[in-house]
C-alpha positions in Angstrom: 21.7 -9.7 1.9 21.8 -13.1 5.0 20.5 -12.3 8.1 21.4 -14.6 11.4 18.5 -14.0 13.5 20.7 -15.2 16.8 21.4 -11.7 16.9 17.9 -10.5 18.1 17.1 -13.4 20.3 18.0 -14.2 24.2 17.9 -11.9 27.3 16.5 -8.4 26.7 17.0 -5.3 28.8 12.8 -5.5 28.9 13.4 -8.0 31.4 12.2 -10.6 28.9 13.9 -13.3 26.7 13.1 -13.5 22.9 13.1 -16.8 21.4 13.2 -17.0 17.5 12.6 -20.0 15.8 13.7 -18.7 12.6 17.3 -18.8 12.2 18.2 -17.3 8.9 16.9 -14.9 6.2 18.4 -15.2 2.8 17.2 -12.1 0.5 19.5 -12.4 -2.4 19.1 -12.8 -6.5 19.5 -16.4 -7.5 18.9 -17.7 -4.0 17.0 -20.5 -5.2 19.6 -22.0 -7.0 21.6 -22.0 -3.5 18.4 -23.7 -1.8 19.7 -26.8 -0.5 23.1 -25.4 0.8 21.0 -23.2 3.2 18.9 -26.1 4.0 21.8 -27.8 5.4 23.2 -25.0 7.0 20.1 -24.7 9.1 20.3 -28.6 9.9 16.9 -29.3 7.9 16.9 -32.5 6.5 15.0 -35.5 5.7 11.6 -36.1 3.8 10.2 -32.7 2.1 6.7 -31.6 1.1 6.5 -29.0 -0.8 3.3 -26.6 -1.2 2.8 -24.3 -4.0 -0.5 -22.8 -5.8 -1.3 -23.1 -9.2 0.1 -19.4 -9.9 3.5 -19.9 -7.9 3.8 -23.4 -9.3 4.0 -21.9 -12.7 5.5 -18.3 -12.3 8.0 -17.4 -15.1 11.4 -18.2 -13.7 10.4 -20.4 -11.0 13.2 -23.0 -9.9 11.3 -25.9 -8.6 13.4 -27.2 -5.2 13.7 -31.0 -4.9 10.6 -32.2 -3.1 9.5 -35.8 -2.1 6.0 -35.0 -2.4 4.5 -31.6 -4.4 1.0 -30.1 -3.4 0.1 -27.6 -6.0 -3.5 -26.2 -4.6 -6.2 -24.3 -6.6 -5.0 -20.4 -6.5 -8.8 -19.6 -7.2 -10.4 -18.9 -4.0 -7.4 -20.1 -1.7 -7.8 -18.1 1.5 -6.8 -18.2 5.2 -9.6 -20.2 6.5 -9.2 -22.4 9.1 -11.5 -25.1 7.9 -9.2 -24.8 4.4 -5.9 -25.0 6.0 -6.8 -28.1 8.0 -8.0 -29.9 4.7 -4.4 -29.7 3.5 -2.9 -31.3 6.5 -3.7 -35.4 5.7 -2.2 -34.7 2.1 1.1 -33.6 3.5 2.2 -37.3 3.9 4.2 -37.0 6.9 7.3 -34.8 6.1 10.3 -34.0 7.7 10.1 -30.7 6.7 7.3 -28.4 5.2 8.3 -26.0 2.6 5.9 -23.5 1.0 6.3 -21.5 -1.8 4.3 -18.4 -2.8 2.3 -15.4 -0.8 1.3 -14.4 2.7 -1.8 -16.8 2.2 0.2 -19.8 1.0 2.4 -19.4 4.2 -0.5 -19.8 6.6 -1.0 -23.2 4.7 2.1 -24.1 6.0 2.8 -22.4 9.4 -0.9 -23.9 10.9 -0.1 -27.3 10.1 3.8 -27.1 10.9 2.8 -26.1 14.5 0.1 -28.5 14.5 2.5 -31.6 13.5 5.9 -30.0 15.3 7.6 -30.0 12.3 9.6 -27.3 10.8 8.9 -25.2 7.8 10.7 -23.0 5.3 9.4 -20.2 3.6 10.1 -19.2 -0.2 8.4 -16.1 -0.7 7.3 -15.0 -4.1 6.0 -11.5 -3.3 6.9 -8.8 -1.2 3.3 -7.8 -0.6 3.4 -8.0 3.3 5.6 -8.7 6.4 4.1 -12.1 7.6 6.8 -14.2 6.2 8.7 -14.3 9.3 6.1 -14.1 11.8 4.6 -16.8 13.9 1.5 -15.6 13.9 -1.2 -17.1 11.4 -4.0 -14.8 10.8 -6.8 -16.8 9.7 -11.0 -16.6 9.5 -12.6 -18.4 12.1 -16.6 -18.5 11.9 -16.4 -15.1 9.6 -13.8 -13.5 12.0 -10.4 -12.6 11.4 -8.3 -14.2 14.4 -4.5 -13.9 14.9 -3.4 -17.0 16.7 0.0 -18.3 17.5 1.4 -20.4 15.1 4.9 -21.6 13.9 7.4 -19.2 12.5 9.9 -20.6 9.6 13.1 -22.2 10.2 14.4 -20.6 7.2 13.0 -17.8 4.7 14.7 -17.7 1.5 13.7 -14.8 -0.8 14.8 -14.8 -4.3 15.0 -11.4 -5.5 14.4 -12.6 -9.6 10.8 -13.8 -8.4 10.2 -10.8 -6.2 11.5 -7.9 -8.5 9.1 -10.0 -11.5 5.9 -9.2 -9.3 3.2 -6.7 -10.4 3.8 -3.1 -9.3 0.8 -3.3 -7.0 1.8 -5.9 -5.3 5.1 -4.2 -4.8 3.5 -0.8 -3.6 1.5 -3.3 -1.0 4.3 -4.5 0.5 5.4 -0.8 0.8 2.2 0.2 2.6 2.2 -2.6 4.9 5.7 -1.4 6.4 4.8 2.5 6.2 1.7 1.6 8.5 4.3 1.5 11.4 4.0 5.0 11.3 0.8 4.3 13.5 1.6 0.7 15.0 4.4 2.2 16.7 2.9 5.4 18.2 -0.2 3.2 19.2 2.2 0.6 21.2 4.1 3.9 22.7 0.8 5.7 23.8 -0.6 2.8 25.3 2.6 2.1 27.4 2.2 5.6 28.3 -1.2 5.8 29.5 -1.8 2.2 30.7 1.6 0.6 31.5 1.2 -1.8 28.9 4.7 -3.9 28.4 6.9 -2.3 25.9 10.2 -3.0 24.9 12.7 -0.6 23.2 14.7 -3.4 21.3 11.5 -4.7 19.4 10.5 -1.1 18.8 13.8 -0.3 17.2 13.7 -3.3 15.1 10.1 -2.3 13.8 11.5 1.2 13.6 14.4 -0.1 11.6 12.4 -1.4 8.9 10.1 1.4 8.9 13.4 3.7 8.2 14.6 1.2 5.7 11.5 1.2 3.7 11.0 5.4 3.9 14.4 5.5 2.1 13.4 3.1 -0.5 10.2 4.9 -0.8 12.4 8.2 -1.1 14.7 7.1 -3.9 11.5 5.6 -5.8 9.7 9.0 -5.9 13.1 10.6 -6.9 13.1 8.3 -9.9 15.4 5.7 -8.7 14.9 1.6 -9.6 12.9 -0.1 -6.5 15.6 -1.7 -4.1 14.2 -5.2 -4.0 16.6 -6.0 -1.7 16.0 -3.6 1.1 12.4 -3.3 0.7 12.0 -7.3 1.0 14.6 -7.3 4.0 12.3 -4.3 5.5 9.6 -7.0 5.4 11.4 -9.7 7.1 12.6 -7.7 10.2 9.2 -6.5 10.5 8.1 -10.1 10.7 10.8 -10.7 13.5 8.9 -8.4 15.7 6.3 -10.7 16.0 8.4 -13.6 16.7 10.1 -11.3 19.5 7.0 -10.5 21.2 4.6 -13.6 20.4 2.2 -10.9 19.0 1.7 -8.7 16.6 1.9 -5.5 18.5 4.9 -3.8 16.9 3.7 -4.2 13.6 0.0 -3.9 13.8 -2.2 -0.9 15.4 -5.2 0.9 14.6 -4.6 1.0 10.8 -4.4 -3.2 10.6 -7.7 -3.4 12.1 -9.3 -1.5 9.2 -7.8 -4.2 7.0 -9.8 -6.8 8.8 -13.1 -4.7 8.5 -12.9 -5.4 4.9 -12.2 -9.0 5.3 -15.0 -9.6 7.8 -17.5 -7.6 5.8 -19.9 -6.6 8.1 -22.9 -4.4 7.2 -22.4 -1.3 5.0 -19.1 -2.8 4.0 -20.1 -6.0 2.0 -18.5 -4.8 -1.1 -15.1 -3.8 0.5 -12.2 -5.3 -1.2 -8.4 -5.1 -1.9 -5.3 -7.4 -0.6 -4.1 -6.6 2.7 -1.2 -4.1 2.1 -3.7 -2.4 0.3 -6.2 -1.9 2.7 -3.7 -1.2 5.6 -2.2 1.6 3.6 -5.6 3.2 3.3 -6.2 2.5 7.3 -2.9 4.2 7.6 -3.9 7.5 6.1 -7.3 7.3 8.0 -5.7 7.1 11.2 -3.0 9.8 10.5 -5.8 12.2 10.1 -7.7 11.1 12.7 -4.7 11.0 15.1 -3.4 14.7 14.1 -7.1 15.8 14.3 -7.4 14.6 17.9 -3.5 16.0 18.6 -4.8 19.6 17.9 -7.4 19.4 20.9 -7.2 19.0 24.1 -9.6 16.3 25.3 -11.5 15.8 28.7 -11.7 12.3 29.8 -15.1 10.2 30.1 -16.1 7.3 32.2 -15.4 4.3 31.0 -18.7 2.4 29.4 -18.7 -0.9 27.8 -19.7 -1.1 24.2 -23.5 -0.7 23.6 -24.7 -4.2 22.8 -27.7 -2.7 20.5 -24.5 -0.4 18.7 -22.3 -3.8 18.4 -25.3 -5.5 16.7 -26.3 -2.4 14.2 -22.9 -2.3 13.2 -21.6 -6.0 12.6 -24.9 -8.0 12.3 -24.3 -11.5 12.4 -21.0 -11.2 13.7 -22.4 -9.2 16.8 -22.0 -12.2 19.3 -18.2 -12.5 18.1 -17.5 -8.9 18.9 -19.2 -8.8 22.4 -17.0 -11.5 23.4 -13.7 -10.0 21.9 -14.7 -6.8 24.1 -15.8 -8.7 27.5 -12.5 -7.8 29.2 -12.1 -4.3 27.5 -8.6 -3.2 27.8 -10.1 0.6 28.3 -11.3 -0.9 31.3 -7.9 -1.9 33.1 -6.7 2.3 33.4 -8.3 5.6 34.7 -9.3 7.5 31.3 -7.5 10.9 33.3 -4.1 9.2 32.6 -4.7 9.9 28.8 -5.3 13.7 29.3 -2.5 13.9 31.9 0.0 12.6 29.0 -1.9 14.5 26.5 1.3 16.4 25.7 3.5 13.3 25.3 0.6 11.8 23.0 1.3 14.9 20.8 4.4 14.5 20.5 4.4 10.9 19.5 1.8 11.9 16.9 3.9 14.7 15.6 6.1 12.2 14.3 3.6 10.7 12.3 3.2 11.8 8.8 0.2 14.3 7.9 -2.5 12.1 6.0 -2.1 14.7 3.1 2.1 13.5 2.6 0.7 9.6 2.7 -2.1 10.2 0.2 0.5 12.0 -2.3 3.2 9.2 -1.3 0.5 6.4 -2.4 -0.8 8.4 -5.2 2.4 8.8 -6.7 3.3 5.3 -6.3 0.2 3.8 -8.1 -1.2 2.7 -4.4 -4.7 3.0 -2.8 -5.4 5.8 -0.1 -9.1 6.4 -0.3 -11.6 4.3 1.2 -13.6 4.4 -2.0 -10.3 2.5 -3.3 -11.2 -0.6 -1.4 -14.7 -0.4 -2.0 -16.1 1.6 1.1 -18.2 4.7 1.0 -16.6 8.0 1.9 -19.6 8.9 4.1 -18.7 5.7 6.5 -15.1 7.9 7.2 -16.3 9.1 10.6 -17.7 5.7 11.4 -14.5 3.5 10.4 -12.1 4.3 13.5 -14.8 3.3 16.1 -16.3 0.1 14.1 -13.1 -1.1 13.4 -11.4 -0.6 17.3 -14.3 -2.7 18.4 -12.8 -5.7 16.1 -9.9 -6.4 18.4 -9.3 -5.8 22.3 -6.2 -3.8 21.8 -5.5 -0.3 23.2 -5.0 2.3 20.3 -5.4 5.8 20.4 -8.6 5.1 17.9 -10.3 2.9 20.6 -9.5 5.5 23.5 -11.7 7.8 21.9 -14.4 5.9 23.8 -13.1 7.9 26.9 -12.3 11.3 25.4 -14.4 14.3 25.2 -13.2 16.8 22.5 -16.1 19.2 22.7 -15.3 22.7 23.2 
């Protein structure tokens, strides 16, 4: 399956243009054997620096593409921290093209330097465990806080299904969970547009929905006893990543459920033992949000006046991370519209929530796939479940239904 990305760019009915850096996405068996041909088609010539880590360099069946310089990073302890990524830049040796072979973390070690140096980069994913490969956003840890910052997107993505299909099952399930989370992120975006007038694009939302529908079909076949459709599952992740390029943010692909994954990575007080790879944590967040959103939709709230986050609460919940959380929430999106708008549109919000699968259905799906679906599966005390939506919502100043809880009263 080869995707010409030009079809998604250009002027849009939403009033904006959606420029894309990614020209081509190739998702095929034996794709690496034709790597040079695809590079030529995209006009990517000159000196190549190729990044691996010790795991990806030694993968069984790995085809090592031609390189003028290879850099093999130690996979142990490798994570997306700004200082670690910046330390790689001097080693690149002034390439014309940066190529990275690996998972989502290793992609950040190319997209950030590519952005800083003004060089194109090429992504060769070895896993289909998340949807960040075609994104132009780099989620990195800066001073202990998970931040999503604009970076370069790959000019070419080449996913060799011989490599991807050999990944452990739990990594494949992680990728499935990352796409099923669009049930929540798309609902959050639609609701935010409805109550606050936040920008919304039908073309981008439709592309995210296409990725979600594609993955749902794959899951249905898996649960019926079929073989994994690695081509469709991988392409679903590529489509989802393209929505981030089109918007220049992650709005269509990341809602309240993703903030629970960020909570795991930041490890505030009482979450020190939280663990799990991105998709696993997002999957648990998807279940938790589905349960809370359906619970909210079953009631009729009253609007409460907006109040800023209480500083004492923030310091109690976030400890040493509190100053960053306070700064993030200085211009709280909840203060930009009348909370009564939420109540006035409650029937429409109910209709949006009704399209989200019930939490029990999602739990059963992840359980049957061998995935994680409980807070305890990612090292979080189940007793914290009532607090997690509010704590995670404070991590990012993005309007979600979980964040709206602060201006809604559900008391009878």
